[in-house]
C-alpha positions in Angstrom: -13.8 -16.8 12.3 -13.8 -13.1 13.1 -17.3 -11.8 12.5 -17.7 -8.1 11.6 -19.5 -6.3 14.3 -21.4 -3.1 14.4 -18.8 -1.2 16.5 -16.3 1.0 14.7 -12.8 -0.5 15.0 -10.3 2.3 15.6 -7.3 2.2 13.4 -4.2 3.5 15.1 -0.5 3.7 13.9 -1.7 4.6 10.4 0.9 5.4 7.8 1.5 9.1 7.6 2.3 10.2 4.1 4.4 13.3 3.6 2.8 14.4 0.3 -0.7 13.3 0.9 -2.3 10.6 -1.3 -0.7 9.2 -4.4 -1.3 11.1 -7.7 -3.5 9.7 -10.5 -1.1 11.1 -13.0 2.7 11.7 -12.5 5.9 11.6 -14.4 9.3 11.5 -12.7 7.7 12.3 -9.3 5.7 15.3 -10.4 2.0 15.0 -10.5 -1.4 16.4 -9.6 -2.5 15.9 -6.1 -6.1 15.1 -5.0 -6.9 18.9 -5.0 -5.7 19.2 -8.6 -2.5 21.1 -7.7 0.9 20.2 -9.2 3.0 18.6 -6.5 6.5 17.1 -6.3 6.5 13.5 -5.1 10.2 12.9 -5.5 10.7 11.2 -3.2 7.4 10.3 -1.7 7.9 9.2 1.9 5.7 7.5 4.5 6.2 7.0 8.2 4.6 4.9 10.9 4.8 6.2 14.5 7.4 8.8 13.4 9.7 6.3 11.8 10.4 6.1 8.1 8.5 3.2 6.6 9.2 3.7 2.9 10.7 6.1 0.4 9.1 5.9 -3.1 10.2 7.3 -6.4 7.4 7.5 -8.9 8.7 6.9 -12.4 5.2 7.4 -14.0 1.6 6.9 -12.9 -1.7 6.9 -14.7 -5.1 5.4 -13.6 -4.3 2.4 -15.9 -0.6 1.6 -15.1 2.3 2.9 -13.1 6.0 2.2 -12.2 7.5 3.0 -8.8 10.9 2.2 -7.2 10.4 1.8 -3.5 12.9 1.5 -0.6 11.1 -0.3 2.2 12.8 0.6 5.5 10.8 -1.5 8.0 7.9 -3.9 8.4 4.4 -2.5 8.8 3.1 -5.2 11.1 2.9 -2.9 14.1 -0.4 -1.6 12.7 -3.3 -3.5 14.1 -4.9 -4.4 10.8 -3.8 -5.5 7.3 -4.4 -3.2 4.3 -5.3 -3.6 0.7 -4.2 -1.6 -2.3 -6.3 0.2 -4.8 -4.4 -1.6 -7.6 -3.1 -5.0 -8.3 0.7 -4.8 -8.5 3.7 -6.9 -9.5 6.8 -6.5 -7.3 10.4 -7.3 -8.3 12.6 -7.4 -5.2 16.3 -6.5 -4.6 16.2 -8.1 -1.2 13.5 -10.1 0.4 10.6 -9.8 2.8 7.9 -11.8 4.6 4.2 -10.9 4.8 0.8 -12.2 5.9 -1.7 -12.2 3.0 -5.4 -12.1 3.7 -8.1 -13.1 1.2 -11.4 -12.8 3.3 -12.3 -9.4 4.7 -15.0 -11.0 6.9 -12.5 -13.5 8.4 -9.0 -12.2 9.3 -8.1 -15.6 10.6 -7.7 -16.8 7.1 -4.2 -15.8 6.0 -1.1 -17.2 4.4 2.5 -16.5 5.6 4.7 -15.9 2.6 8.5 -15.2 2.4 9.4 -13.6 -0.9 12.8 -14.5 -2.1 15.5 -12.1 -3.3 15.1 -11.1 -7.0 11.7 -12.8 -7.1 8.6 -11.4 -8.6 5.3 -11.6 -6.9 1.7 -10.3 -7.4 -0.7 -8.9 -4.8 -4.2 -8.5 -6.0 -6.4 -5.4 -5.3 -8.8 -7.9 -3.6 -6.2 -9.1 -1.1 -4.8 -7.4 2.0 -1.4 -7.8 3.6 0.9 -6.9 6.4 4.7 -7.0 5.9 6.2 -8.8 8.9 10.0 -8.7 8.0 12.2 -6.9 5.5 15.8 -7.6 4.6 18.3 -4.8 5.1 18.2 -2.2 2.3 15.2 -3.7 0.6 14.3 -2.1 -2.7 11.3 -3.1 -4.9 10.3 -2.2 -8.4 6.5 -2.0 -8.6 4.4 -2.3 -11.7 1.0 -1.1 -10.7 -2.0 -2.0 -12.8 -5.5 -0.4 -13.2 -6.9 1.4 -10.2 -10.0 -0.5 -9.0 -11.2 0.9 -5.6 -10.0 3.0 -2.6 -7.4 1.4 -0.4 -8.6 0.3 3.0 -7.7 -1.3 6.3 -9.4 -4.6 6.9 -10.8 -4.5 10.5 -13.2 -6.8 12.4 -15.8 -4.0 11.9 -15.3 -3.9 8.1 -13.1 -2.1 5.7 -12.0 1.4 6.7 -10.4 4.1 4.6 -6.6 4.5 4.6 -7.1 8.2 3.7 -5.0 8.2 0.5 -6.3 11.4 -1.0 -6.7 10.8 -4.8 -7.1 7.1 -4.0 -10.3 7.9 -2.3 -11.9 9.5 -5.3 -14.4 8.0 -7.7 -12.5 9.0 -10.9 -10.6 5.7 -11.6 -11.1 3.9 -14.9 
């Protein structure tokens, strides 16, 4: 069992987002950023260590529900810690991927290894964390995101730490 300690775990190799955090409201990739300015998120890209991690096309997004089409270019397991999402989501895959899913923030040793099959649908809860360990070539997912519940975080031995997702860090979700 990994016991949270009082030292602050340093999160490195964070995902760098090219348009800041995800918008609370958007339609066809145009939405309001965390500063309230209209921003184009089409496409929305993220990198890890200078390499493209994902390209996302936001079809629509509200605090209650959203629909994204995402091209996942590589696994994200080079980061030290798994991450959760502010929303539960359902993912329909054109391709497949493998991941480690964590359910206990206080014990990162408790995890399941899952390989999601091509054209399968799976659910990841807002109260779970994950790390993608392998992606098939040209993986595309269609994500149905549900109600925003909390800020996204990395699960570290020292406790949960912010992923720095802009709007996602606010207190204005439903």
